[in-house]
N, C-alpha and C positions, 0 to 999 in steps of 0.2 A: 504494500500500500504506500502510495506517495503522499507526502505532506503538501498542503496548499502553499503557494508562494507567500513569502512574508510581505506585509505591506511596505511600500516604499516610504522612507522617512524624509522629512523636509529638512534640508540643510539651512542653517541661519544665514549663510552667505549666498544663497541662491537668489538670482534676480527674479525668480518667479514667485507668485503668491503661494502661500501654504494652502493645501486642499482643505476645503470646508467640509466637516463631517455633517451628514444630514441629521437634523433634529429628530429625536424619537417621536413617533406618532402616538397621540393619546386620543382615545375615543371615549365617549360617555353614552350611557343608555339614552336612546332616543335620537342619536345622531343619524342623519341620512348619509349613506356612503355609496360608493360605486366600487366594484371589484372587476378586475380585468377578465375573469372567467365567468363569474356569476351575474354580473350586471348590477342594477340598483337594488339597494336593500336598506334596512333600518336596524341599528344595533339594539338588541333586546337583552343583552347580558354581557358582563365584563368579568374576566378572571384577571385581576390586576397583574400586568407584566407577562401574562402567559398566553391568553387568547381572548377573542371577542366572539360572542354568539350573535349571528346576524340572520335576520329573516329576509329572504330574497323573494318572498311571495310564494313560489312553488316549493321551496325547501328552506329549512333552517340549517345553517352551516356554522361550524366552529372554526374560525380563522385564527391561526397561530401567529404570535408575535414573531417578527418585527413588522408585519403587515405591509410587505413590499408591494403587493398587488392591489392594495385597498387605499382609497383616498376619501376624505371627508368632503361633502358637498356644502 
């Protein structure tokens, strides 16, 4: 098994800006969201830092953190 590549570090003397880490996404019960695979939905439950339960109309799904494919509307 191979290890994933180590993230590149920013050198203080570099003329380029340091990469900005994306802010963690936080959702609350009642938030309307969109998911790349499931479409529009509404958050019906939260497991803090673990998952969000989302009702997409036809199904309820448990979306695991870090919620890369889900955005708040």
